[in-house]
C-alpha positions as CSV (number, residue, x, y, z in Angstrom):
1,M,9.2,-45.9,-27.1
2,K,5.8,-47.2,-26.1
3,G,2.8,-45.2,-24.7
4,Y,2.1,-44.9,-21.1
5,N,-1.1,-44.6,-19.1
6,T,-1.4,-41.5,-17.1
7,S,-0.8,-43.0,-13.7
8,N,2.7,-44.1,-15.1
9,I,3.8,-40.7,-16.2
10,R,5.7,-38.0,-14.5
11,N,6.5,-34.6,-16.0
12,V,9.4,-32.7,-14.2
13,A,10.8,-29.4,-15.3
14,L,14.6,-28.9,-14.5
15,L,15.2,-25.5,-13.1
16,G,18.1,-23.6,-11.6
17,H,21.2,-21.3,-11.9
18,G,23.3,-22.1,-15.1
19,G,26.2,-24.6,-14.3
20,T,24.3,-26.5,-11.6
21,G,24.4,-29.6,-13.6
22,K,20.8,-30.1,-15.0
23,T,22.1,-31.5,-18.3
24,T,24.6,-33.8,-16.7
25,F,21.9,-35.0,-14.4
26,L,20.1,-36.2,-17.5
27,E,23.0,-37.9,-18.9
28,A,23.3,-39.8,-15.6
29,C,19.7,-40.8,-15.7
30,L,19.8,-42.0,-19.4
31,K,23.0,-44.0,-18.5
32,E,21.3,-45.4,-15.4
33,T,18.2,-46.6,-17.6
34,G,20.5,-48.0,-20.3
35,V,19.5,-45.5,-23.1
36,I,23.3,-44.6,-23.3
37,S,26.4,-46.4,-22.3
38,R,28.7,-43.5,-21.6
39,M,27.6,-40.0,-20.2
40,G,28.2,-37.1,-22.6
41,R,29.7,-33.8,-21.4
42,V,28.5,-30.2,-21.9
43,E,32.0,-29.2,-22.6
44,D,32.4,-31.8,-25.4
45,G,29.1,-30.9,-27.0
46,N,27.9,-34.4,-26.9
47,T,24.9,-34.5,-24.5
48,V,21.5,-35.6,-25.4
49,S,19.6,-32.3,-24.4
50,D,22.1,-29.8,-25.8
51,F,22.1,-30.7,-29.4
52,D,21.6,-27.5,-31.1
53,K,24.5,-26.1,-32.9
54,M,24.5,-22.7,-31.0
55,E,24.2,-24.5,-27.7
56,I,27.2,-26.7,-28.3
57,E,29.2,-23.7,-29.5
58,K,28.2,-21.5,-26.4
59,G,28.2,-24.4,-23.9
60,Y,24.9,-23.7,-22.3
61,S,21.3,-24.3,-23.1
62,I,19.3,-21.7,-24.8
63,S,16.0,-23.6,-25.3
64,L,14.0,-26.2,-23.3
65,S,14.4,-29.9,-24.4
66,I,12.5,-33.0,-23.7
67,V,14.4,-36.0,-22.4
68,P,12.0,-38.9,-21.5
69,V,13.4,-41.5,-19.0
70,E,11.7,-44.9,-18.8
71,Y,12.2,-46.3,-15.3
72,N,10.5,-49.1,-13.5
73,K,7.4,-49.1,-15.8
74,T,7.2,-45.3,-15.5
75,K,8.0,-42.6,-18.1
76,I,9.5,-39.5,-16.7
77,N,9.3,-36.7,-19.1
78,F,12.2,-34.3,-18.0
79,L,12.1,-30.9,-19.4
80,D,15.5,-29.4,-19.4
81,T,15.6,-25.5,-19.3
82,P,18.3,-23.0,-19.7
83,G,20.0,-21.5,-16.6
84,V,20.7,-18.2,-18.3
85,F,18.1,-15.7,-17.1
86,D,17.7,-14.2,-20.7
87,F,15.8,-17.4,-21.6
88,V,13.0,-17.3,-19.0
89,G,10.4,-17.8,-21.7
90,E,11.7,-21.3,-22.0
91,V,11.4,-21.9,-18.3
92,N,7.8,-20.6,-18.3
93,S,7.0,-22.9,-21.1
94,A,8.4,-25.9,-19.3
95,V,6.8,-25.2,-16.1
96,R,3.4,-25.0,-17.8
97,A,3.9,-28.6,-19.0
98,A,5.0,-30.2,-15.8
99,E,3.5,-31.3,-12.6
100,A,6.6,-30.6,-10.5
101,A,9.9,-28.8,-10.8
102,A,13.4,-29.9,-9.6
103,I,15.4,-26.9,-8.6
104,F,19.2,-27.7,-8.9
105,V,21.6,-26.3,-6.6
106,D,25.4,-26.6,-6.9
107,A,26.7,-27.8,-3.4
108,S,29.9,-25.8,-3.8
109,S,28.1,-22.6,-4.5
110,G,24.9,-22.9,-2.5
111,I,21.9,-20.5,-3.1
112,Q,22.4,-18.4,-6.2
113,V,20.3,-15.9,-8.3
114,G,19.0,-18.6,-10.4
115,T,17.9,-20.6,-7.3
116,E,15.8,-17.8,-6.1
117,K,14.3,-17.2,-9.6
118,A,13.4,-20.8,-10.1
119,W,11.6,-20.7,-6.5
120,A,9.8,-17.6,-7.5
121,T,8.6,-19.1,-10.8
122,C,7.3,-22.0,-9.1
123,Q,5.5,-19.8,-6.5
124,K,4.0,-17.7,-9.2
125,F,2.7,-20.7,-11.2
126,G,1.8,-22.9,-8.2
127,V,4.1,-25.6,-9.1
128,P,5.2,-28.3,-6.6
129,R,9.0,-28.4,-6.4
130,F,12.0,-30.3,-4.7
131,F,15.6,-29.2,-4.4
132,V,18.4,-31.4,-6.1
133,V,21.7,-30.5,-4.3
134,N,24.1,-31.7,-7.1
135,K,28.0,-31.9,-7.1
136,T,28.2,-33.2,-3.6
137,D,31.6,-34.8,-4.7
138,K,33.3,-31.6,-4.9
139,E,36.2,-30.8,-2.4
140,N,35.3,-28.7,0.6
141,V,31.6,-29.0,0.3
142,N,29.6,-28.6,3.5
143,L,26.3,-30.2,2.7
144,D,24.7,-29.5,6.1
145,E,25.5,-25.8,5.6
146,V,23.7,-25.8,2.1
147,I,20.7,-27.6,3.4
148,D,20.4,-25.1,6.4
149,S,20.7,-22.2,4.0
150,L,18.0,-23.6,1.9
151,K,15.7,-24.0,5.0
152,G,16.6,-20.5,6.1
153,K,16.0,-18.8,2.7
154,F,12.7,-20.7,1.7
155,G,11.0,-21.6,4.9
156,T,9.7,-24.5,7.0
157,S,8.3,-26.4,4.1
158,V,12.0,-27.3,3.0
159,V,12.9,-30.6,4.6
160,T,15.3,-33.4,3.8
161,L,13.8,-36.9,3.3
162,D,15.9,-38.3,6.0
163,D,14.7,-35.9,8.7
164,K,11.6,-38.1,9.8
165,D,10.6,-35.8,12.6
166,A,10.4,-32.7,10.5
167,L,8.6,-34.7,7.6
168,T,6.2,-36.2,10.0
169,E,5.1,-32.7,11.3
170,A,4.9,-31.4,7.8
171,I,2.7,-34.5,6.7
172,A,0.4,-34.1,9.7
173,E,-0.5,-30.5,8.5
174,T,-1.8,-32.0,5.1
175,D,-4.8,-33.8,6.7
176,E,-6.9,-33.3,9.7
177,A,-7.2,-37.0,10.7
178,L,-3.3,-37.2,10.5
179,M,-2.8,-34.1,12.5
180,E,-5.0,-35.6,15.3
181,K,-3.0,-38.7,15.2
182,Y,0.2,-36.8,15.4
183,F,-1.0,-34.9,18.5
184,E,-1.9,-38.1,20.0
185,G,1.5,-39.5,19.6
186,E,0.6,-42.3,17.2
187,E,3.0,-43.3,14.5
188,F,1.8,-43.0,10.8
189,T,1.5,-46.3,8.8
190,D,3.9,-46.3,5.7
191,E,0.8,-45.9,3.6
192,E,-0.3,-42.7,5.5
193,F,3.3,-41.4,5.5
194,N,3.8,-41.8,1.8
195,N,0.4,-40.6,0.8
196,G,0.7,-37.6,3.1
197,L,4.2,-36.8,1.7
198,M,2.8,-36.9,-1.8
199,T,-0.1,-34.6,-0.8
200,G,2.1,-32.2,0.9
201,I,4.5,-32.0,-2.1
202,A,1.6,-31.7,-4.6
203,G,0.0,-28.9,-2.6
204,G,3.3,-27.0,-2.3
205,D,3.4,-27.4,1.5
206,I,6.5,-29.7,1.4
207,C,9.6,-29.2,-0.6
208,P,11.9,-32.1,-0.2
209,I,15.8,-31.9,-0.6
210,M,17.4,-34.7,-2.5
211,T,21.2,-34.9,-3.1
212,C,23.4,-36.4,-5.8
213,S,26.5,-36.2,-7.8
214,A,25.4,-36.5,-11.3
215,L,28.8,-36.5,-12.7
216,K,29.8,-39.7,-10.7
217,D,26.3,-41.1,-11.0
218,E,25.9,-41.1,-7.3
219,G,22.4,-40.7,-5.7
220,V,20.8,-40.3,-9.4
221,K,18.8,-43.7,-9.0
222,D,17.5,-42.4,-5.6
223,I,16.1,-39.4,-7.1
224,L,14.4,-41.4,-9.8
225,D,12.9,-43.6,-7.1
226,N,11.6,-40.6,-5.1
227,I,10.2,-39.0,-8.2
228,L,8.1,-42.2,-8.9
229,K,7.2,-42.5,-5.2
230,Y,6.4,-38.8,-4.3
231,I,6.0,-36.7,-7.3
232,P,2.3,-36.6,-8.5
233,A,1.2,-38.0,-11.9
234,P,-0.7,-35.7,-14.3
235,G,-4.3,-35.4,-12.9
236,G,-6.8,-33.1,-11.3
237,E,-8.2,-30.3,-13.2
238,V,-6.7,-27.5,-15.5
239,K,-8.5,-24.1,-15.9
240,T,-9.9,-23.2,-19.2
241,E,-11.8,-20.2,-20.6
242,E,-15.0,-22.2,-20.2
243,G,-14.3,-23.5,-16.6
244,E,-12.3,-26.4,-15.6
245,L,-11.1,-29.6,-17.5
246,A,-10.2,-32.9,-15.9
247,Y,-7.4,-35.2,-17.1
248,G,-8.6,-38.6,-18.4
249,D,-10.7,-40.0,-20.9
250,G,-13.2,-38.0,-23.3
251,P,-13.1,-35.8,-26.4
252,V,-9.5,-35.0,-27.1
253,C,-7.8,-31.8,-25.8
254,A,-4.1,-31.0,-26.0
255,Y,-2.0,-27.9,-25.4
256,V,1.0,-26.6,-27.5
257,F,3.6,-25.4,-25.1
258,K,6.5,-25.1,-27.4
259,T,7.5,-24.8,-31.0
260,I,10.7,-26.0,-32.6
261,A,11.9,-24.8,-36.1
262,D,14.1,-27.7,-37.1
263,P,16.3,-26.9,-40.1
264,F,15.7,-30.5,-41.4
265,L,12.3,-31.6,-40.2
266,G,10.6,-28.2,-40.3
267,K,8.0,-27.1,-37.7
268,I,7.5,-29.3,-34.7
269,S,5.0,-28.5,-32.1
270,L,5.4,-29.9,-28.5
271,A,2.0,-30.8,-27.1
272,K,0.7,-32.1,-23.7
273,V,-2.3,-34.2,-24.0
274,I,-4.9,-33.2,-21.2
275,R,-7.9,-35.4,-22.3
276,G,-8.7,-38.2,-24.7
277,K,-6.1,-39.6,-27.0
278,L,-4.0,-38.5,-30.1
279,T,-3.3,-40.6,-32.9
280,P,-1.6,-40.1,-36.2
281,A,-3.7,-38.6,-39.3
282,M,-6.6,-37.7,-37.0
283,M,-8.5,-34.4,-37.6
284,I,-8.2,-31.9,-34.7
285,Y,-9.6,-28.5,-34.2
286,N,-7.6,-25.3,-33.2
287,P,-10.1,-23.0,-31.6
288,D,-7.5,-20.1,-31.4
289,A,-6.9,-20.2,-35.1
290,E,-10.5,-21.3,-35.8
291,K,-9.3,-24.0,-38.2
292,D,-9.0,-27.6,-38.5
293,E,-5.7,-29.5,-38.5
294,K,-4.8,-32.8,-39.7
295,L,-2.1,-34.5,-37.6
296,G,0.7,-35.9,-39.7
297,S,3.8,-37.2,-38.1
298,M,3.7,-37.9,-34.4
299,F,6.6,-38.9,-32.3
300,F,8.4,-38.8,-28.9
301,L,11.5,-36.7,-28.7
302,R,14.5,-37.6,-26.5
303,G,16.9,-34.5,-27.4
304,K,16.8,-34.6,-31.1
305,T,16.2,-38.5,-31.4
306,Q,12.7,-39.3,-32.4
307,G,10.7,-42.3,-31.3
308,E,7.5,-43.6,-32.9
309,A,4.3,-42.4,-31.0
310,P,1.3,-44.5,-32.4
311,E,-0.9,-43.3,-29.5
312,V,-0.5,-40.6,-26.9
313,K,-2.6,-40.7,-23.8
314,P,-3.6,-37.9,-21.1
315,G,-0.6,-36.4,-19.3
316,D,2.0,-37.5,-22.0
317,I,4.0,-35.2,-24.1
318,V,4.4,-35.5,-27.9
319,A,5.9,-33.8,-30.8
320,L,3.6,-33.0,-33.9
321,G,5.1,-32.5,-37.2
322,K,4.4,-29.6,-39.5
323,L,1.0,-28.3,-38.3
324,Q,-0.2,-25.7,-40.5
325,V,-1.8,-23.0,-38.3
326,T,-0.9,-23.9,-34.8
327,K,1.4,-21.7,-32.7
328,T,2.8,-21.9,-29.3
329,G,0.0,-21.4,-26.7
330,D,-2.8,-22.9,-29.0
331,T,-5.3,-25.4,-27.8
332,L,-6.1,-28.4,-29.9
333,C,-9.4,-30.0,-29.4
334,D,-12.5,-32.0,-30.7
335,K,-14.5,-29.8,-32.9
336,A,-17.8,-30.8,-31.3
337,N,-16.3,-30.1,-27.8
338,I,-14.4,-26.8,-28.1
339,V,-12.1,-26.0,-25.2
340,K,-9.5,-23.1,-25.0
341,L,-6.7,-23.4,-22.4
342,P,-4.9,-20.2,-21.1
343,K,-1.7,-19.1,-23.0
344,V,1.7,-19.6,-21.6
345,E,2.8,-16.3,-19.7
346,Y,5.9,-14.4,-20.9
347,P,7.6,-11.5,-19.1
348,Q,7.7,-8.4,-21.0
349,P,10.8,-7.5,-22.9
350,T,13.0,-5.1,-21.2
351,L,15.9,-4.3,-23.4
352,F,15.3,-3.0,-26.8
353,T,17.6,-2.9,-29.7
354,A,17.3,-1.0,-33.0
355,I,18.3,-3.2,-35.9
356,E,18.4,-2.7,-39.7
357,P,19.5,-5.0,-42.4
358,K,23.1,-5.1,-43.7
359,A,22.2,-5.4,-47.3
360,K,19.7,-3.2,-48.9
361,G,16.5,-4.9,-49.9
362,D,16.8,-7.5,-47.2
363,D,13.8,-6.1,-45.2
364,A,11.5,-8.9,-46.3
365,K,14.0,-11.6,-45.5
366,V,14.7,-10.1,-42.1
367,A,10.8,-9.9,-41.5
368,A,10.3,-13.6,-42.7
369,G,13.2,-14.9,-40.4
370,I,11.8,-13.0,-37.4
371,A,8.5,-14.4,-37.9
372,K,9.9,-17.9,-38.1
373,M,11.8,-17.2,-34.8
374,K,8.8,-15.8,-33.2
375,E,7.1,-19.1,-33.6
376,E,9.9,-20.8,-31.7
377,D,10.3,-18.1,-29.0
378,P,7.2,-15.9,-28.4
379,S,9.1,-14.3,-25.5
380,F,10.7,-11.6,-27.6
381,S,9.0,-8.8,-29.7
382,F,9.6,-7.1,-32.9
383,E,7.9,-3.9,-34.0
384,R,8.5,-1.0,-36.3
385,N,8.5,2.4,-34.7
386,A,6.6,4.6,-37.3
387,E,8.0,8.0,-35.8
388,T,11.6,6.9,-35.5
389,R,11.4,4.6,-38.5
390,Q,13.3,2.0,-36.5
391,S,12.7,-1.8,-36.2
392,L,13.1,-2.6,-32.4
393,L,13.9,-6.0,-31.1
394,G,12.7,-6.4,-27.4
395,T,14.3,-9.1,-25.4
396,Q,15.2,-10.0,-21.8
397,G,18.9,-9.2,-22.3
398,D,22.0,-9.1,-24.3
399,L,22.4,-12.8,-24.5
400,Q,19.0,-13.4,-25.9
401,T,19.4,-10.6,-28.3
402,G,22.8,-12.1,-29.5
403,V,21.3,-15.5,-29.9
404,L,18.4,-14.3,-32.1
405,L,20.6,-12.2,-34.4
406,A,22.9,-15.2,-34.7
407,K,20.0,-17.4,-35.6
408,L,18.6,-14.6,-38.0
409,K,21.9,-14.8,-40.0
410,D,22.9,-18.4,-39.8
411,R,19.4,-20.1,-40.5
412,Y,17.6,-17.3,-42.7
413,G,20.6,-15.5,-44.2
414,A,19.5,-12.2,-43.0
415,G,22.4,-10.4,-41.5
416,V,21.5,-7.2,-39.4
417,E,23.4,-4.6,-37.6
418,T,22.5,-2.8,-34.6
419,V,22.2,1.0,-34.6
420,P,21.7,3.6,-31.7
421,Q,17.9,3.6,-30.7
422,K,16.1,6.8,-31.1
423,V,13.4,8.6,-29.0
424,A,10.1,9.3,-30.4
425,Y,10.3,13.1,-29.4
426,R,7.2,15.3,-30.0
427,E,6.8,19.0,-30.7
428,T,4.1,21.4,-29.4
429,I,3.5,25.0,-28.6
430,K,3.4,27.1,-25.5
431,G,1.9,30.2,-26.8
432,N,-0.4,31.7,-29.4
433,S,0.2,33.0,-33.0
434,D,-2.1,34.7,-35.8
435,V,-0.7,34.2,-39.1
436,Q,-1.4,34.3,-42.8
437,G,-0.7,31.6,-45.3
438,K,-0.8,32.7,-48.9
439,H,0.0,30.6,-52.0
440,K,-0.1,32.4,-55.5
441,K,1.4,30.9,-58.6
442,Q,0.8,32.1,-62.1
443,T,2.4,30.1,-65.1
444,G,0.1,31.2,-67.9
445,G,-3.3,29.8,-68.2
446,S,-5.0,28.6,-65.0
447,G,-2.8,29.5,-62.0
448,Q,-3.0,28.6,-58.3
449,Y,-4.3,30.7,-55.5
450,G,-5.2,30.1,-51.8
451,D,-5.2,32.4,-48.8
452,C,-6.0,31.8,-45.4
453,Y,-5.7,33.2,-41.8
454,I,-5.2,30.8,-38.9
455,R,-4.9,31.3,-35.1
456,F,-2.7,28.6,-33.5
457,S,-3.0,27.9,-29.6
458,P,-2.3,25.1,-27.2
459,S,-4.8,22.3,-26.9
460,T,-5.5,19.3,-24.7
461,E,-6.5,17.2,-27.8
462,E,-3.8,15.9,-30.2
463,F,-5.0,18.3,-32.9
464,E,-8.2,20.5,-33.1
465,F,-9.4,22.2,-36.1
466,A,-12.2,24.9,-36.2
467,D,-13.7,26.9,-39.0
468,E,-14.9,30.4,-38.0
469,T,-15.0,31.9,-41.6
470,V,-18.0,33.9,-42.4
471,G,-19.3,35.3,-45.6
472,G,-17.7,32.7,-47.9
473,C,-14.2,34.3,-47.8
474,V,-12.9,30.7,-48.0
475,P,-15.4,28.6,-50.0
476,K,-16.7,25.6,-48.0
477,Q,-15.4,23.0,-50.6
478,F,-11.9,24.3,-49.9
479,I,-12.0,24.1,-46.0
480,P,-11.4,20.3,-45.8
481,A,-8.1,20.8,-47.9
482,V,-7.0,23.5,-45.3
483,E,-7.5,21.0,-42.5
484,K,-5.7,18.2,-44.5
485,G,-2.8,20.5,-45.2
486,L,-2.6,21.2,-41.3
487,R,-2.7,17.7,-40.4
488,E,0.0,16.7,-42.8
489,C,2.2,19.4,-41.4
490,M,1.6,18.0,-37.8
491,E,3.7,14.9,-38.8
492,K,6.8,17.0,-39.0
493,G,7.4,20.0,-36.7
494,P,9.9,22.8,-37.4
495,L,12.3,22.1,-34.4
496,A,13.5,18.7,-34.9
497,G,11.2,17.0,-37.6
498,C,9.1,15.4,-34.9
499,K,5.3,14.7,-34.8
500,C,3.3,17.5,-33.3
501,Q,0.7,17.4,-30.8
502,N,-1.7,19.4,-28.5
503,I,-2.4,22.2,-31.0
504,K,-5.5,24.0,-32.0
505,A,-5.9,25.8,-35.4
506,V,-8.6,28.1,-36.1
507,L,-9.3,29.2,-39.6
508,Y,-11.1,32.6,-39.5
509,Y,-10.6,34.5,-42.6
510,G,-9.1,34.1,-46.2
511,S,-9.6,34.9,-49.9
512,Y,-9.8,33.2,-53.1
513,H,-9.9,33.5,-56.9
514,A,-12.8,32.2,-59.1
515,V,-10.5,30.6,-61.5
516,D,-7.3,29.8,-59.9
517,S,-8.2,28.6,-56.5
518,D,-8.4,24.8,-55.9
519,E,-7.9,22.3,-53.0
520,M,-4.2,22.1,-53.7
521,S,-3.8,25.8,-53.4
522,F,-5.4,26.0,-50.0
523,K,-3.7,22.9,-48.8
524,I,-0.2,24.7,-49.7
525,A,-1.6,27.9,-48.1
526,A,-2.4,26.0,-44.8
527,S,1.0,24.5,-44.8
528,L,2.7,27.9,-45.2
529,A,0.5,29.2,-42.3
530,F,1.6,26.3,-40.0
531,K,5.3,26.5,-40.7
532,K,5.1,30.3,-39.8
533,G,2.5,30.0,-37.1
534,I,4.2,27.3,-35.0
535,V,7.6,29.2,-35.0
536,E,5.7,32.2,-33.7
537,A,3.9,30.2,-31.0
538,K,6.8,29.4,-28.6
539,P,7.4,25.8,-30.0
540,C,9.1,23.2,-27.6
541,L,10.3,19.6,-27.7
542,L,8.6,17.0,-25.7
543,E,10.0,13.6,-24.6
544,P,8.1,10.5,-23.5
545,I,8.1,9.7,-19.7
546,M,7.8,6.1,-18.5
547,K,6.1,4.7,-15.6
548,M,8.5,2.1,-13.9
549,E,7.7,-0.6,-11.4
550,I,11.1,-1.9,-10.1
551,L,11.2,-5.0,-7.7
552,V,14.5,-5.5,-5.9
553,P,15.8,-7.3,-2.8
554,E,15.9,-5.0,0.3
555,D,19.7,-5.1,0.1
556,Y,19.7,-3.2,-3.2
557,V,17.1,-0.7,-2.7
558,G,19.5,2.2,-1.8
559,A,21.6,1.6,-4.9
560,V,18.6,1.4,-7.2
561,M,17.0,4.5,-5.6
562,G,20.4,6.4,-5.9
563,D,20.8,5.7,-9.6
564,L,17.2,6.9,-10.6
565,P,18.2,10.7,-10.1
566,T,21.0,10.2,-12.5
567,R,18.6,9.2,-15.1
568,R,16.5,12.3,-14.5
569,G,13.9,9.9,-12.7
570,I,12.1,10.2,-9.4
571,V,10.8,7.7,-6.9
572,L,7.0,7.9,-6.5
573,G,6.6,5.4,-3.8
574,M,7.6,2.2,-2.2
575,E,5.7,-1.0,-1.4
576,P,7.2,-3.6,0.9
577,Q,7.0,-7.2,-0.5
578,V,8.3,-10.5,1.2
579,G,12.1,-9.9,1.4
580,Q,11.8,-7.4,-1.5
581,T,10.6,-3.8,-2.2
582,L,8.5,-2.7,-5.1
583,L,9.6,0.9,-6.3
584,H,7.3,3.0,-8.2
585,A,9.1,5.6,-10.2
586,E,9.2,7.5,-13.6
587,A,11.9,8.6,-15.8
588,P,12.5,9.7,-19.5
589,Q,12.7,7.0,-21.9
590,A,15.9,8.5,-23.2
591,E,17.6,7.6,-20.1
592,L,16.4,4.0,-19.9
593,F,17.7,2.2,-23.1
594,S,20.6,0.6,-21.0
595,Y,18.4,0.0,-17.7
596,A,18.0,-3.7,-18.3
597,N,21.7,-4.4,-18.1
598,D,22.4,-1.7,-15.5
599,L,19.7,-2.9,-13.1
600,R,21.0,-6.5,-13.5
601,A,24.6,-5.2,-12.7
602,M,23.4,-3.2,-9.8
603,T,21.3,-6.2,-8.2
604,Q,23.5,-9.1,-9.2
605,A,20.5,-10.0,-11.7
606,R,18.0,-10.1,-8.7
607,G,16.1,-7.0,-9.7
608,T,13.2,-6.9,-12.2
609,F,11.3,-4.1,-13.7
610,T,8.6,-3.2,-16.1
611,L,8.0,-0.1,-18.2
612,A,4.8,1.6,-19.7
613,F,4.3,4.9,-21.4
614,D,2.8,7.6,-19.2
615,R,2.9,10.9,-20.9
616,Y,4.9,13.6,-22.7
617,E,6.8,16.2,-20.9
618,E,8.9,19.1,-22.1
619,V,12.6,18.4,-22.7
620,P,14.9,20.6,-20.5
621,G,16.2,23.6,-22.4
622,Q,20.0,22.7,-23.0
623,L,19.2,19.0,-23.9
624,A,16.4,20.1,-26.3
625,Q,18.9,22.4,-28.0
626,K,21.4,19.5,-28.5
627,I,18.5,17.4,-30.0
628,I,17.5,20.2,-32.4
629,E,21.1,20.8,-33.5
630,A,21.8,17.1,-34.1
631,H,18.6,16.9,-36.3
632,K,19.8,19.9,-38.4
633,A,23.2,18.4,-38.8
634,E,21.4,15.1,-39.9
635,E,19.4,17.0,-42.4
636,E,22.4,18.7,-43.7
637,A,24.4,15.3,-44.1
638,E,21.5,13.9,-46.1
639,K,21.5,16.7,-48.5
640,K,25.1,16.0,-49.2
């Protein structure tokens, strides 16, 4: 595959609900341009863009793929994305590399959740878009009804390319001179019409509707023609941390928007060139890693097929083999002209699953596999909760979780099992106590002796320690040991073995032995005082309370608000959005482990939410007792 000048490149992301025919459309494009003689089928697992073993098994896309199409001396880089919502990270990566997005709609289904999500993504990132109404060959399709619904849902910017009156009016709004000409009743020249349409699309003011039957290869060529004619080539300026960077000649700058972990080729970085040229074996600088990289193999990808890339110009997309330090989101540039481009935005994980290795000693293998997958898909999280001693995998939903766990086993030989997620409860006190902790041990020769009197009370600080001893009743050299003993005890409370907080301890009296007293003796004495003093100071259990922001269409507000009290949650406020409502709420973390799936079910996948820790609150009495009893039972089981 030859290199192309910027003006002869188009980068188009394919978005839309699952099953709308994005992958089939690409097969039709490849057949139309002579790359393949026969179209593959998703059901048969032989399409160009869905080549991953897991994609073939599941019958749907799980990662973005690049499928360049050479048509009329122009290269169109299509970025095929998953229609399954769990893989929204792939969509965001694709949109970052594209100048426009094609939102696919099934003519027999009309607007679906994926249609709305694709539109919202384009709106969020300011990406020009057009609709492709596919599957027009299906029986009982009412194309006019689908078109009217798109216009009604997404506004007056949505127009068909054969509606000259609507197009003319929309084009007039892109330029003052054209607006004046329009009001005077003059017709636009072909050049004015085409340039105005391109300007309107590029600015997001016009969203054309195109139609086709990809399966029958009807209307596909017309869409390719329209892309060349109306969709903008890479150009203009992109934002950087230093300001703005223009496409074109100059010191090289490229952006890595996707990493592929190929089982045979190793690490592949997909990069879009913004300025200058990339050539094999050139030295380039990674300002994110603050290290040099030497480019090795460079090639154009079409699905899994490689094509030689001797030179890559601004606006084009290339695969870079085996970069050592570069990750998704990194910038590659000339070391003498350092530029850093913004990272791809990924949504916060909303579903967390506790996992542990099936085989003992596989922790390192699991961690290594997760790290490799993280390079390929930065949209998930993986962290170890020190308090619950659980490893938590954070994703967008069950499907992404399942894919990651399957990859972990198949690719890296690290089998894991899911276990119930635990809550990081805390313990504190509501009252005061005054206790003695005394440790005395005599075994012949030097013994152990430590004696301390401590007052315990609630505090606004996590832990406060004060020394109010006088007269040397506890020698100064042993006071740090008392504090250390108390701090260690704060890690495991007497109720359910949870970390303690908001406790003040005042050492005010004690005694010692000139020979037998040492640091360890006073540390033990302090721990005895803690265990006794906390129990006498009205201990209680605390649970994490989460702040929630829930964005739902207006039709689902009632159901979502009605569900929150069943989770011991409360609504704090509401904000109207365009066609949606943003609910501000709070609820205990213990009640929200399944909320990602539950909200999806309540809103037909139209609702989204974010969580953030807010504070700790006392657990209601009966529930606290159950938690304490469960902890005791667990301890008894461990002893056996």
